[in-house]
C-alpha positions as a Markdown table, in Angstrom:
| # | Residue | x | y | z |
|---|---|---|---|---|
| 1 | Met | 37.6 | -16.8 | 71.2 |
| 2 | Glu | 39.2 | -13.4 | 72.0 |
| 3 | Pro | 39.2 | -10.7 | 69.3 |
| 4 | Ala | 42.6 | -10.0 | 67.7 |
| 5 | Ala | 44.5 | -7.1 | 69.2 |
| 6 | Ser | 44.4 | -3.8 | 67.2 |
| 7 | Thr | 47.5 | -2.9 | 65.3 |
| 8 | Thr | 46.6 | 0.8 | 64.9 |
| 9 | Ser | 48.7 | 3.1 | 67.0 |
| 10 | Pro | 47.0 | 5.7 | 69.3 |
| 11 | Ala | 48.5 | 8.6 | 67.3 |
| 12 | Arg | 46.9 | 7.3 | 64.0 |
| 13 | Ser | 43.6 | 6.8 | 65.6 |
| 14 | Gln | 43.2 | 10.5 | 66.5 |
| 15 | Pro | 40.6 | 12.3 | 64.3 |
| 16 | Arg | 41.9 | 14.6 | 61.5 |
| 17 | Arg | 39.3 | 17.3 | 62.0 |
| 18 | Pro | 41.3 | 19.4 | 64.6 |
| 19 | Arg | 44.3 | 19.5 | 62.1 |
| 20 | Leu | 42.0 | 20.6 | 59.3 |
| 21 | Leu | 40.4 | 23.3 | 61.5 |
| 22 | Arg | 43.8 | 24.6 | 62.5 |
| 23 | Leu | 44.8 | 24.8 | 58.9 |
| 24 | Leu | 41.6 | 26.6 | 58.0 |
| 25 | Arg | 42.1 | 29.1 | 60.8 |
| 26 | Ser | 45.7 | 29.7 | 59.7 |
| 27 | Leu | 44.6 | 30.3 | 56.1 |
| 28 | Ala | 41.8 | 32.6 | 57.3 |
| 29 | Leu | 44.3 | 34.6 | 59.4 |
| 30 | Val | 46.6 | 35.0 | 56.4 |
| 31 | Tyr | 43.8 | 36.1 | 54.2 |
| 32 | Ala | 42.6 | 38.6 | 56.8 |
| 33 | Val | 46.0 | 40.1 | 57.1 |
| 34 | Trp | 46.2 | 40.3 | 53.2 |
| 35 | Cys | 42.9 | 42.1 | 53.0 |
| 36 | Leu | 43.8 | 44.5 | 55.8 |
| 37 | Ala | 47.1 | 45.3 | 54.2 |
| 38 | Leu | 45.5 | 46.0 | 50.8 |
| 39 | Phe | 42.7 | 48.0 | 52.5 |
| 40 | Leu | 45.3 | 50.2 | 54.2 |
| 41 | Leu | 47.5 | 50.5 | 51.1 |
| 42 | Gln | 45.0 | 50.8 | 48.4 |
| 43 | Ser | 45.2 | 54.6 | 48.0 |
| 44 | Arg | 49.0 | 54.3 | 47.5 |
| 45 | Met | 48.3 | 51.6 | 44.9 |
| 46 | Leu | 45.6 | 53.6 | 43.1 |
| 47 | Tyr | 47.1 | 57.1 | 43.0 |
| 48 | Leu | 50.7 | 57.4 | 41.6 |
| 49 | Pro | 51.7 | 61.1 | 41.8 |
| 50 | Ala | 55.4 | 60.1 | 42.2 |
| 51 | Leu | 55.3 | 58.6 | 38.7 |
| 52 | Ala | 53.8 | 61.8 | 37.1 |
| 53 | Gly | 57.2 | 63.5 | 36.7 |
| 54 | Val | 58.5 | 66.9 | 37.6 |
| 55 | Pro | 56.0 | 69.8 | 37.2 |
| 56 | Met | 56.9 | 72.8 | 35.1 |
| 57 | Ser | 58.8 | 75.6 | 36.7 |
| 58 | Glu | 56.9 | 78.7 | 37.8 |
| 59 | Ala | 58.5 | 80.7 | 35.0 |
| 60 | Ala | 57.4 | 78.1 | 32.4 |
| 61 | Val | 53.8 | 78.2 | 33.8 |
| 62 | Asp | 53.7 | 82.0 | 33.7 |
| 63 | Ala | 54.9 | 81.9 | 30.1 |
| 64 | Val | 51.9 | 79.8 | 28.8 |
| 65 | Pro | 49.8 | 82.2 | 26.7 |
| 66 | Gly | 46.4 | 82.9 | 28.1 |
| 67 | Leu | 46.7 | 80.6 | 31.1 |
| 68 | Glu | 44.8 | 81.6 | 34.3 |
| 69 | Arg | 45.8 | 79.8 | 37.5 |
| 70 | Leu | 43.1 | 79.0 | 40.0 |
| 71 | Trp | 43.9 | 77.9 | 43.6 |
| 72 | Ile | 41.1 | 75.9 | 45.2 |
| 73 | Ala | 41.0 | 76.2 | 49.0 |
| 74 | Gln | 40.7 | 72.7 | 50.6 |
| 75 | Ser | 37.7 | 73.4 | 52.8 |
| 76 | Asp | 38.1 | 70.2 | 54.7 |
| 77 | Ser | 41.6 | 71.0 | 55.7 |
| 78 | Thr | 42.6 | 72.8 | 58.9 |
| 79 | Ser | 45.6 | 74.3 | 57.1 |
| 80 | Ser | 45.9 | 76.6 | 54.1 |
| 81 | Asp | 46.3 | 73.7 | 51.7 |
| 82 | Arg | 45.2 | 74.5 | 48.1 |
| 83 | Thr | 44.6 | 72.5 | 44.9 |
| 84 | Glu | 45.7 | 74.0 | 41.6 |
| 85 | Ala | 43.7 | 74.3 | 38.4 |
| 86 | Trp | 44.3 | 76.0 | 35.1 |
| 87 | Leu | 41.8 | 77.8 | 32.9 |
| 88 | Leu | 42.3 | 78.6 | 29.2 |
| 89 | Arg | 39.6 | 80.8 | 27.7 |
| 90 | Ala | 38.4 | 80.4 | 24.2 |
| 91 | Gly | 39.0 | 83.3 | 21.8 |
| 92 | Asp | 36.2 | 85.5 | 20.5 |
| 93 | Pro | 37.4 | 86.8 | 17.2 |
| 94 | Asn | 34.0 | 88.3 | 16.2 |
| 95 | Gly | 33.6 | 90.0 | 19.5 |
| 96 | Ser | 30.1 | 88.5 | 19.9 |
| 97 | Gly | 30.5 | 87.9 | 23.6 |
| 98 | Glu | 28.4 | 84.8 | 23.2 |
| 99 | Pro | 28.7 | 82.3 | 26.2 |
| 100 | Arg | 30.9 | 79.4 | 25.3 |
| 101 | Thr | 30.9 | 75.8 | 26.6 |
| 102 | Leu | 33.4 | 74.8 | 29.2 |
| 103 | Val | 35.5 | 71.6 | 28.8 |
| 104 | Cys | 36.6 | 70.1 | 32.1 |
| 105 | Phe | 39.5 | 67.8 | 31.2 |
| 106 | Thr | 40.5 | 65.4 | 34.1 |
| 107 | His | 43.8 | 63.7 | 33.4 |
| 108 | Gly | 45.0 | 60.1 | 34.0 |
| 109 | Asn | 47.1 | 58.6 | 36.7 |
| 110 | Ala | 50.8 | 59.3 | 36.7 |
| 111 | Glu | 50.0 | 62.6 | 34.8 |
| 112 | Leu | 49.9 | 66.3 | 35.7 |
| 113 | Ile | 47.9 | 69.1 | 34.2 |
| 114 | Asp | 51.3 | 70.4 | 32.9 |
| 115 | Gln | 51.2 | 67.5 | 30.4 |
| 116 | Cys | 47.7 | 68.2 | 29.1 |
| 117 | Leu | 48.3 | 71.5 | 27.4 |
| 118 | Ala | 48.1 | 69.9 | 23.9 |
| 119 | Glu | 44.6 | 68.5 | 24.6 |
| 120 | Ala | 43.6 | 71.8 | 26.2 |
| 121 | Arg | 44.7 | 73.8 | 23.1 |
| 122 | Ala | 43.0 | 71.4 | 20.8 |
| 123 | Trp | 39.7 | 72.0 | 22.6 |
| 124 | Arg | 40.3 | 75.8 | 22.8 |
| 125 | Asp | 41.0 | 75.8 | 19.0 |
| 126 | Arg | 37.5 | 74.3 | 18.7 |
| 127 | Gly | 36.0 | 77.3 | 20.5 |
| 128 | Phe | 35.8 | 76.0 | 24.1 |
| 129 | His | 37.0 | 77.3 | 27.4 |
| 130 | Val | 39.1 | 74.6 | 29.0 |
| 131 | Leu | 39.6 | 73.8 | 32.7 |
| 132 | Leu | 42.5 | 71.6 | 33.8 |
| 133 | Pro | 41.9 | 70.6 | 37.4 |
| 134 | Glu | 44.8 | 69.0 | 39.3 |
| 135 | Tyr | 44.4 | 66.3 | 42.0 |
| 136 | Arg | 45.5 | 66.6 | 45.6 |
| 137 | Gly | 49.0 | 65.4 | 46.1 |
| 138 | Tyr | 49.9 | 65.8 | 42.4 |
| 139 | Gly | 52.2 | 68.5 | 41.0 |
| 140 | Arg | 52.1 | 71.7 | 43.1 |
| 141 | Ser | 48.9 | 70.7 | 44.9 |
| 142 | Ala | 49.0 | 69.9 | 48.6 |
| 143 | Gly | 47.2 | 67.1 | 50.4 |
| 144 | Ser | 46.6 | 63.4 | 49.8 |
| 145 | Pro | 44.3 | 62.1 | 47.0 |
| 146 | Ser | 41.0 | 60.3 | 47.6 |
| 147 | Gln | 37.9 | 60.0 | 45.6 |
| 148 | Asp | 35.8 | 62.3 | 47.8 |
| 149 | Asp | 38.5 | 65.0 | 48.0 |
| 150 | Ile | 39.3 | 65.0 | 44.3 |
| 151 | Val | 35.7 | 65.2 | 43.3 |
| 152 | Arg | 35.0 | 68.0 | 45.8 |
| 153 | Asp | 38.0 | 70.0 | 44.5 |
| 154 | Val | 37.2 | 69.5 | 40.8 |
| 155 | Asp | 33.6 | 70.4 | 41.4 |
| 156 | Arg | 34.6 | 73.6 | 43.1 |
| 157 | Ala | 37.0 | 74.4 | 40.2 |
| 158 | Val | 34.2 | 73.9 | 37.8 |
| 159 | Glu | 32.0 | 76.3 | 39.7 |
| 160 | Ile | 34.7 | 79.0 | 39.7 |
| 161 | Ala | 35.4 | 78.5 | 36.0 |
| 162 | Leu | 31.7 | 78.8 | 35.1 |
| 163 | Glu | 31.5 | 82.0 | 37.1 |
| 164 | Arg | 34.6 | 83.5 | 35.5 |
| 165 | Thr | 33.8 | 82.5 | 31.9 |
| 166 | Gly | 30.0 | 82.8 | 31.9 |
| 167 | Ala | 29.8 | 79.3 | 30.3 |
| 168 | Arg | 26.4 | 77.7 | 30.5 |
| 169 | Ser | 27.2 | 74.1 | 29.6 |
| 170 | Ile | 30.0 | 71.7 | 30.2 |
| 171 | Val | 31.7 | 68.9 | 28.3 |
| 172 | Phe | 33.4 | 66.5 | 30.7 |
| 173 | His | 36.5 | 64.8 | 29.2 |
| 174 | Gly | 38.3 | 62.3 | 31.3 |
| 175 | Arg | 41.3 | 60.0 | 30.6 |
| 176 | Ser | 41.9 | 56.7 | 32.4 |
| 177 | Leu | 41.6 | 57.5 | 36.2 |
| 178 | Gly | 40.2 | 60.8 | 35.1 |
| 179 | Thr | 37.2 | 59.1 | 33.6 |
| 180 | Gly | 36.0 | 58.1 | 37.0 |
| 181 | Val | 36.5 | 61.6 | 38.3 |
| 182 | Ala | 34.7 | 63.1 | 35.2 |
| 183 | Val | 31.6 | 61.0 | 35.7 |
| 184 | Gln | 31.4 | 61.7 | 39.4 |
| 185 | Val | 31.6 | 65.4 | 38.8 |
| 186 | Ala | 29.3 | 65.4 | 35.9 |
| 187 | Ala | 26.7 | 63.8 | 38.1 |
| 188 | Arg | 26.7 | 67.0 | 40.1 |
| 189 | His | 26.1 | 69.1 | 36.9 |
| 190 | Arg | 23.5 | 67.0 | 35.1 |
| 191 | Gln | 21.6 | 70.0 | 33.8 |
| 192 | Arg | 24.7 | 71.6 | 32.4 |
| 193 | Ala | 26.4 | 68.4 | 31.0 |
| 194 | Arg | 26.4 | 68.8 | 27.2 |
| 195 | Ala | 28.5 | 65.7 | 26.5 |
| 196 | Ile | 30.9 | 63.3 | 28.1 |
| 197 | Val | 34.1 | 62.0 | 26.6 |
| 198 | Leu | 35.7 | 59.0 | 28.2 |
| 199 | Glu | 39.2 | 57.9 | 27.1 |
| 200 | Ser | 40.4 | 54.5 | 28.3 |
| 201 | Pro | 37.6 | 54.2 | 30.9 |
| 202 | Phe | 37.1 | 51.5 | 33.5 |
| 203 | Thr | 33.7 | 50.3 | 34.7 |
| 204 | Ser | 34.7 | 50.9 | 38.3 |
| 205 | Val | 37.7 | 50.4 | 40.6 |
| 206 | Thr | 35.8 | 47.7 | 42.4 |
| 207 | Ser | 35.8 | 45.6 | 39.3 |
| 208 | Phe | 39.5 | 45.1 | 39.8 |
| 209 | Ala | 39.2 | 44.0 | 43.5 |
| 210 | Trp | 39.0 | 40.3 | 42.9 |
| 211 | Arg | 42.2 | 40.5 | 40.8 |
| 212 | Tyr | 43.9 | 41.2 | 44.1 |
| 213 | Gly | 41.9 | 38.6 | 46.0 |
| 214 | Ile | 39.8 | 41.1 | 48.0 |
| 215 | Pro | 36.0 | 41.6 | 48.1 |
| 216 | Pro | 34.8 | 44.8 | 46.4 |
| 217 | Leu | 33.2 | 46.2 | 49.6 |
| 218 | Leu | 36.7 | 46.9 | 50.9 |
| 219 | Val | 37.4 | 49.4 | 48.1 |
| 220 | Thr | 37.4 | 53.0 | 49.5 |
| 221 | Asn | 37.8 | 54.7 | 46.1 |
| 222 | Pro | 35.2 | 52.8 | 44.0 |
| 223 | Tyr | 34.6 | 55.3 | 41.2 |
| 224 | Arg | 31.4 | 53.5 | 40.1 |
| 225 | Thr | 31.1 | 54.8 | 36.6 |
| 226 | Asp | 29.0 | 51.7 | 35.8 |
| 227 | Glu | 26.3 | 52.9 | 38.2 |
| 228 | Leu | 26.2 | 56.6 | 37.1 |
| 229 | Leu | 26.8 | 56.5 | 33.3 |
| 230 | Pro | 23.4 | 54.9 | 32.4 |
| 231 | Thr | 21.6 | 57.8 | 34.2 |
| 232 | Phe | 22.9 | 60.6 | 31.9 |
| 233 | Ala | 20.8 | 62.0 | 29.2 |
| 234 | Cys | 23.6 | 63.6 | 27.2 |
| 235 | Pro | 25.8 | 62.0 | 24.4 |
| 236 | Val | 28.7 | 59.9 | 25.6 |
| 237 | Leu | 31.8 | 59.2 | 23.5 |
| 238 | Ile | 34.0 | 56.3 | 24.6 |
| 239 | Leu | 37.5 | 56.2 | 23.1 |
| 240 | His | 39.4 | 53.0 | 23.9 |
| 241 | Ala | 42.5 | 51.3 | 22.5 |
| 242 | Gln | 41.8 | 47.8 | 21.5 |
| 243 | Arg | 45.2 | 46.7 | 22.8 |
| 244 | Asp | 44.9 | 48.5 | 26.2 |
| 245 | Glu | 47.0 | 46.4 | 28.6 |
| 246 | Ile | 46.0 | 48.3 | 31.8 |
| 247 | Val | 42.2 | 48.9 | 31.3 |
| 248 | Pro | 41.0 | 46.1 | 29.0 |
| 249 | Phe | 38.9 | 47.1 | 26.0 |
| 250 | Ala | 36.1 | 45.1 | 27.5 |
| 251 | His | 35.5 | 47.9 | 30.0 |
| 252 | Gly | 34.8 | 50.3 | 27.2 |
| 253 | Glu | 32.5 | 47.8 | 25.6 |
| 254 | Ala | 30.6 | 47.2 | 28.8 |
| 255 | Leu | 30.1 | 50.9 | 29.5 |
| 256 | Ala | 28.9 | 51.5 | 25.9 |
| 257 | Ala | 26.4 | 48.6 | 26.2 |
| 258 | Met | 24.8 | 50.1 | 29.3 |
| 259 | Gln | 24.3 | 53.7 | 27.9 |
| 260 | Pro | 21.9 | 54.1 | 25.0 |
| 261 | Leu | 23.4 | 57.4 | 24.0 |
| 262 | Ala | 27.0 | 56.1 | 24.0 |
| 263 | Thr | 29.2 | 55.7 | 21.0 |
| 264 | Leu | 32.2 | 53.4 | 21.3 |
| 265 | Met | 35.2 | 54.3 | 19.1 |
| 266 | Pro | 37.9 | 51.5 | 19.0 |
| 267 | Leu | 41.4 | 52.9 | 18.4 |
| 268 | Asp | 44.7 | 51.5 | 17.5 |
| 269 | Gly | 47.4 | 51.5 | 20.1 |
| 270 | Ser | 47.7 | 50.7 | 23.8 |
| 271 | His | 46.9 | 52.5 | 27.1 |
| 272 | Asn | 49.9 | 54.8 | 27.0 |
| 273 | Ser | 50.5 | 55.0 | 23.3 |
| 274 | Gly | 49.3 | 58.6 | 23.0 |
| 275 | Leu | 45.8 | 58.3 | 21.7 |
| 276 | Ser | 45.2 | 62.0 | 21.7 |
| 277 | Ser | 47.9 | 62.5 | 19.2 |
| 278 | Thr | 46.1 | 60.5 | 16.5 |
| 279 | Thr | 43.7 | 61.8 | 13.8 |
| 280 | Ala | 41.1 | 59.2 | 14.6 |
| 281 | Tyr | 40.8 | 60.5 | 18.2 |
| 282 | Trp | 40.0 | 64.0 | 17.3 |
| 283 | Ser | 37.9 | 63.0 | 14.3 |
| 284 | Ala | 35.6 | 61.0 | 16.7 |
| 285 | Ile | 35.3 | 64.0 | 19.0 |
| 286 | Asp | 34.5 | 66.3 | 16.0 |
| 287 | Glu | 31.8 | 63.9 | 14.8 |
| 288 | Met | 30.3 | 64.0 | 18.3 |
| 289 | Leu | 30.4 | 67.8 | 18.4 |
| 290 | Ala | 28.7 | 68.0 | 15.0 |
| 291 | Lys | 25.8 | 65.9 | 16.4 |
| 292 | Val | 25.4 | 68.0 | 19.6 |
| 293 | Gly | 26.2 | 71.3 | 18.0 |
| 294 | Gly | 29.8 | 71.9 | 18.8 |
| 295 | Glu | 31.2 | 75.3 | 19.4 |
| 296 | Thr | 33.0 | 75.4 | 16.0 |
| 297 | Pro | 33.0 | 73.4 | 12.8 |
| 298 | Ala | 36.0 | 71.1 | 12.9 |
| 299 | Ala | 37.1 | 72.1 | 9.4 |
| 300 | Ser | 37.1 | 75.8 | 9.7 |
| 301 | Leu | 37.4 | 76.3 | 13.5 |
| 302 | Arg | 35.2 | 79.4 | 13.2 |
| 303 | Pro | 33.2 | 80.6 | 16.2 |
| 304 | Arg | 29.6 | 79.7 | 15.9 |
């Protein structure tokens, strides 16, 4: 008896593996293109100088009382490109000439040093010299921003400010993107770091990588605060809005948990709600200064 003839067509009898392999190769190619695009565009996605607004006019800058302008030569550039920084010196009503502490305030993304004068004056009223370093590509500063270049420029600005003021210690105060800058620069001045204030900090830029579907190793501006912060031996104050929609509050909690000398201060508001305009913000800073021996008592603002 002969076996029954097969009813399966030749096309259906072909294995499905080649089709699956072709699909996987196509998906891998799409993913590779996605990763390459984000790798090439990440600096434009991270740094947003175009959203920072229009800088002050030259006349307005010159009219700011007590402001000294520093221009940092970009040593890695073949041109005469420079990065701007502002220095506001603390007063010395008693004429003691005693060295003051320098505060290095590094601003957030989509900001300029022009918009940080209120914070600078608040620090100066507390008896500190204040340095406001700009980032490359922001405001009046030439060049393109990157972690290595920004940290190099800010570090050079700190050295110049220390030389001009005679300050022997530094408080590093960073906001948002500036927290990553502050910690990187502070690591170069460990012996002089008196305290670190981090406002709306992130653990690292790499921690956001998978949000965009790319592996962290492709991040060229990692700002690994999570790796450096635990190594400091000075007090750390973390100010973070509980409803922060850009850098979740969990980042502040994670950083505080990894640094024994850190104090986490939860604040009302969101990422851009103007935390520095609140009483709780400066009260937390004054409490920290009282513990480390701030330049002035917060209540009287007298030189020490």
